[in-house]
N, C-alpha and C positions, 0 to 999 in steps of 0.2 A: 397888896399889889406889888410891894417891893419884893416879897418872897417869890412871887410868881415871875417877876422880871429876872431875878437871880437864877431861878430854875431854867428859864429860857436861855439865858446867857451860858449857863453850864452845859446845857444840852447842845447849843450851837458850837461851843468850844470842843466838846467831845466829838462832834461830827468832823470838824476841821482837823483835829489832831488824831482821830481814830483811837481815842482813849476810852476808858470804861464809862458807860452811861449809867448814872445813878437812877435806879428805878424810882426812888422817892421824888426825883425831879419830874419824871414823867407823870407819876401819880398826882403830884400837885397841879400840873398843867391840866390834867383831866378833871380833877376835883374842882378847880377854879372855873373851868368851862361850865360844869354843871351848876355851880353857884351863880355864875353870870346869867345863865338861862333862867334860873329860879327867880332872880331879881328883876331882869329886864325883859324876859319872855323870848328873846331871840339872841343869837350870838352876835358879837361885835365884828367889825370889819377885819380886825386883826386875827380872827379865827383862821383865816386862810394861811397864816404863818405857823399854825400848829403842826406838830409832827404828822406826816402822812397825808397832808391836805393838798398835795400836788400844786403848791404855789410856784409862781414864776421864779426862776433862778438865772442869774447872768450866765450865758453859755461858757465864758472863760472860767468862771468860778466852778461851774458844774464839771467841766473837764478836769480841773485840778482836784476836785473832791473825788471824782471817779478814779483818777490816777493814784491818789493816796489810798483810797479805799481798796482798790484791787491789790496794790502792793501789800498793804497791811493784812488783808485777808489771806493772801498767798503765803506771807511770812508765817502767820499764825498756823496755817494748815501744814506747812512744810516742817515747822519746828515741833508741833505738838500732836500730830496725828500719825499713826503708823502707816496709813495708806499713802498719804502725800509725802511723807518722809522718804518712803521707798521710791515713789515716782519721780520726785525732784532729783534724788540722788542718781537714779538710772539715766535721766536726761541731762545731768550736770547743769541744772537750770537754777539760776540765782533769782529768787522771787523779788529781791530788792531792786533789780534792774528792769523789771517788766514795765512796759508802757502799754496804754490801751490798744495801740496799733499792733502790738505783737502778743496780745493776750492769747491768740490762737496757738501759741507754743505750749500752753498748758493743756494737757490731755483732757478730753471730754470724760466726765464721770458718768458711767452708765448705771441705771437703776438696779441692774442685776448685781453690780459690785456692792452697792449699799445693802441690798437684801442679803447677800451672801455673808458679809462680814461687817455688820453695822458698827461694832465697837472699834473697828479700825479707823473710823471717821470721827471718833470721840476724842476731843482734846484732853491731853493729860494735865493741862493747866486748869481745867474746868471742874465743877462740882455737879455731876449729873443728879437730877432730882426727880424727873418725870419721864417715863418712856411713853412716847406716843406712837401708836400703831395705826396705819392707814386701814381702810376697810377691806382692801384686798380684792375688790371686784375685778381688777385687771390682772390678778395673779397673787403670788405670796405677799402678805402684808409687809409694808416697809416700816422699819423701826427707826425712830429718830429720838435721841435723848435731848432734853432741855434742862437748863439750870433754873434755879429759883429766880435769879435776876431776869433771865430771858422770859420766863412766864409772867413775872410782874410787869415787865416792860410791855410785853405784847397785850396784856390786859388793859394797860393804860391806852395804848394805841386803839384797841378795840372799843374802849369807852368813848374816846373822841369820835370814832367812826359812827358809833351808835347814836350819839347826839347830833352830829352834823350830817351824816349820811342817811341813817334811818329816820332821823327826826324823833327819836324816843324822848318822851317826856314823862314825868311822874304819874300822869293820869293813864298811861298806856300799860298794856300787859302783852308780853311776848311769849309765844309758844314755840318750843324747840322740838321739831319733829324729825330728829336725826337719830341715827343708831346710838344707843346708850353706851356702847362699847367704844365709841370714838371719843376717848377721854378729853383730848385737848380742845376740840371744837365745843364740847359741852361746857368745859370749864370757862372758856373765853365768853361763850354766850351768856352763861349765868352771871358771871362776875361783871361783865360790862353792862348788862341790862340792869341789874340791881343797883349798880353804882350811879346810874342815871336817876334812880328813884322809881323806875318802872317796875312792874311786877313780872315774874318769870314763872313759866309753867313748863315742866318737862313732860312731853308726850312720849318720846321714843317713836319707833316705827310700828305702832300698833295697828290693829285692824282699821282700815280707812273709815269704816262706818262709825267706829267709836271716836275717831279723831274728829269727824264732822260733827258728831253730837257734842263734843267738848268745845269745839269752836263756836257752836251755836248757843251753848248754854249760858244763861245770865250769870254774871259773876257776883253781883250783889255786894261789892266791896266799896267801903267808903273812900272817896277821892279817886276812884278809878272809873273809866268808861264802862258801860254796861256789859260789853263782851270783849273777848280777846281782840286786840287791835293789830298785832304784828305776828307774822309766821315766818319761821326760818326752817327750810327743808331742802331736800334734793329734788332734782327735776323728775326722777322716776316716781318718787313718792307723791309729789304734787300731781303727776299724771294719774296715779291711783286715786287720789282725792277727787280730781275732776271727773274720772270715770264714775265713781260712786255718786257724786253730786248730780251729774247729768242723768244717771240711771234712775235716781229717786226724785228727780225733778226739784232739787233744792236750788235756791237762787240767792242773789246777793242780799235780799231782804232778810234772809235767815241768819246772816252773819254780821259781824261788826268790824271786819278786817279793813285796815287802811293800807297795809304794805305787806308784800310777800317777798322774802329774799331767798334766792335759790343759788346753791353752790354744789360743786363736786361733780356735776354731770352737764351734758349739753342740754340747754333749754331751747327748744325749737320755737320758731315764731308762731306756729299754730297753737301750740300748748300755752304759750304766753297769752294769746288772745282768748282762748277758751277759759283759762283760769281767771283772767280779768273779768270776763263776762259772768262767770259763776259766782265769784266772790266779791266783785265790785271793788277790787283793790289793785293798786299798781304792782306789777311783778318785775323785779330787777334781778340781774345776775352778774356778779363781778367774777374775779378770778383770784383764787387763793388756794394754796396746797401746803400740807404739813411740812414737806421737805424744804420749802423756800420761805417760810414765815420769817419776818412779818411782811415780806415783799408780796406784791399782788398787782392787780390791775383793776381799773375803774372804767365802766362804760360811759361814753359821752352821748350826747343827744343824737348823733348821727350813726350810732351803733358800733363805733370802734371800741376796742379795749385799749386803754392807755396805761402803760406800765410805769410804776414808780421808779425813779432813779435815786431816791433817797436811801432805800434799804438794800438795794442790790443792783446787779448788772445784768441786763437782758441781751441775749443774742437769739437770732432765729436762723437755724442751720438746716441744711439738707440732711435728713435722717439716715442717708446712706453714705454720702461722701464727707459729711460734716463741714462742708464749705458754706459760706454765708449765702443765705437765700436772696435772690434778686428781687427788686421791687415787682409786685404783682404775683410773685411766686409763693408756693406753700412750703413751709418748713416746720420744724419742731422747736418749741421753746427750750432754750438752754439758759440756765440761770445760776448766778453766783450771789448768794446772800452775804452781805458784808458783816465783818466784825466792825464795831462792837455790838451790833444788834444780835449777832449770833456768836456764841462762845463755847458751845458744847459740841454738837454735831456740826462739823465744818464741811462744806461742800463747794468745790470749784467746778464751774462749767457743768452743772448738773443737768443731764438730759431728762426733762420731765416726761417726754413722750407725747405731750399735748401739741396738736397740730393747729397752726394759724396761717393766715394768708397776709402778706405784707401789702399795704396800699401801693398803688402805682406811683403816687407822688405825695408831697406833704399834705396832711389832712387840713381841712378848713373847718375847725370846730373850736369849742371853748377850751379844750385840753390839748390843742395842737402843739404846745411846748413840750409835751411828753411823748416818748416813743409810742407809736400806734401800731396795732395789728387788728386783724378781724377778730370777731368773737372766736372762742375755741371751736374748732371744726370737728374734733374727735381725737382719738388716740392712734398713734402709729403702731400698726401691727403687721407691717409688710405693705407691698405695693397696692393691694386692694384698698387700704386705708385712704389712699389719695385718689384712686380711681373714682370712688364714690364715698364721700365722707359721711360720718355719723350724722352731722348736721343736715346734710342734703337728704339722707334717708328719712330722718325724723320730720323735716319740713314737708316731705312728701306724704308720709303715711299718717302723721298725727293730725292732719287737716281733715281726715275722713272719720266721721262719727262711728262708722261700722267697724273700724279697727279698734279692738280693745286696748285700753291703756293700762300700764305702760306697754308700748308696742314691743312685740317679740319678733325679731327678724334675724336673718343671717345673710351674708354675702359669700358667694362662691365664685370660683373662676368661670368665666364664659368660655366659648369655643376658641378664643384667641389667646388664652393664657392669662397670667396674673397682671399683665400690663394692658390687656384689652378690656372691653366692656364686661361688666360683672353681671352675675345672675342674682337677683334679689328674691329671697324666700321670706314670706310674711305669714304669720299665724293669724287666721281669722276663724275661730272655732265654729261659727255658724255663718256660712257664706250667704250674704244677702243677695236677693234677686234684684239688685239695683244698679247693675253695671259697674260695680266697684272696680273690677280689674281693668275695664276699658278706661275709666276715669284716671286710675293710677298710671296707666300706660300713656295716656294723652298728656297728663300733667308732667310726667317724667320727661317726655319728649320736648315739651315746651320749655322746661327748665334746663334742657341740655344735659341731663344725667346720662352717664355712660353705662347704660344697662342693656344687656343683650336680651333679657327676659325678666318678667315678674311672675313668680310662682306662688299661688295662695295655698296654704295648708290648713285643713280643718283639724288635724291631729298633730299635737306637738311631737309625737313620736316620729313622725316623718320629716320633721323640720331639722335641718343641719344644726350642729351645736351653736347655741347663742351665747352672747356675753352676759354674765350676771349684771344686774343693776342694783342700786342701793335699796330700792323698794323690796328686794328679795330678803333683806336682813330683817324679816318680820319678827317682832317681839310679841310674845304671848301675854295675854291678860286674862284674869279670871272672868272678866265680862264677856270676852269673845269665846272663852272656853266653856261657858255655861256653868260656871262655878256656883256654889250655894248662894242663893239670894239674888242672883243676877236677873232671873227671869228669862234667860236665853237658853233654849233647848234645841 
């Protein structure tokens, strides 16, 4: 216990002084949490004080930590990266004098800049160890370098989250149904799961029929629950699983799932309900992305996303003017991950492209002490992105069983141009004689969606170009390919 207390003290001192965080201190905190669970069955009250647990912090102390963290991060970026060295010199800007109130003097960093010259954002004081590439569903994959210390620290944070957030215990088994080429999420999922003592199974994005078979199959492992208990995946692949399960009339009694964690894409309310009905497991969706790790956001009981202030600085800005979004307005998440949590790829005021809505006033929930936004509404791709958001479309169409999942749709300009009501094109390969179009139009009107028309398409060739989804990153298997001995033909 003394060693744990010393690790907590060293970690706290590193935060206050923006000095290097020792990965072994974080690893000890995570390891001792697992040991506490093993001995007492549940975490102690002091678990709220662990890194990343969104504990209450005195507002004055938070402001001072924010001030120091922003200055330290700006200094490191201006001294050690080619991109910010140029930008700060061009603006004659001294990072050591910045206050939170004038942080807007630092230019916004656009995703295109990072994609075009990723090494310009890598610190010359760091030791790059792992290149993480995003899936690229919204364009060219983004490349982010991580040091060994960053990886070890993030694994420790992820282990704490697995124990306290997912409730993983040694008797559980987690299946990861994400793209195998997404190296960083796979590493974090495997390491954090096995460090809790739970089992880990890598599915990848295989044929959904095979994934359902594996979820339903008895494990027969000593000390483990009879079937896989936890699933981590993307919203579109979960949609594909729900589609297959409903089609083949599979139900919660076929599975042993307790929890489904969804990330990387918008999870609609209807898909959440349908998945919970099929699998009999709670479905949750937080917010995390490669570029801003370990920063992220946690949902509260009222459906807000609450963004950590420990690991980085959140702004919500207008994606055209880059001015702060007013309460009740929609803007894009702009984030600055702090040093010392980040030491390799450094990013200041990084425009994620993820759209959120700010609450009209202070939220009244259990996480009200943290900055709140709506759930992610979609990606900014021009004015149409805010006329009708991805979440609004998915909430509309994924409530209809006749619409195949994952839904394939496109938005195009209506007669009044890009700022006016949009036209929604939806793929329904076999149009049902059930009044689907009429129901969609009625529900869209009730929800106040700015749509000039809904057009159903039976042939994908007639559908305007659609945005790829992560379920499209299908991975082949000898089972689905009908290889020798599979019995599939």
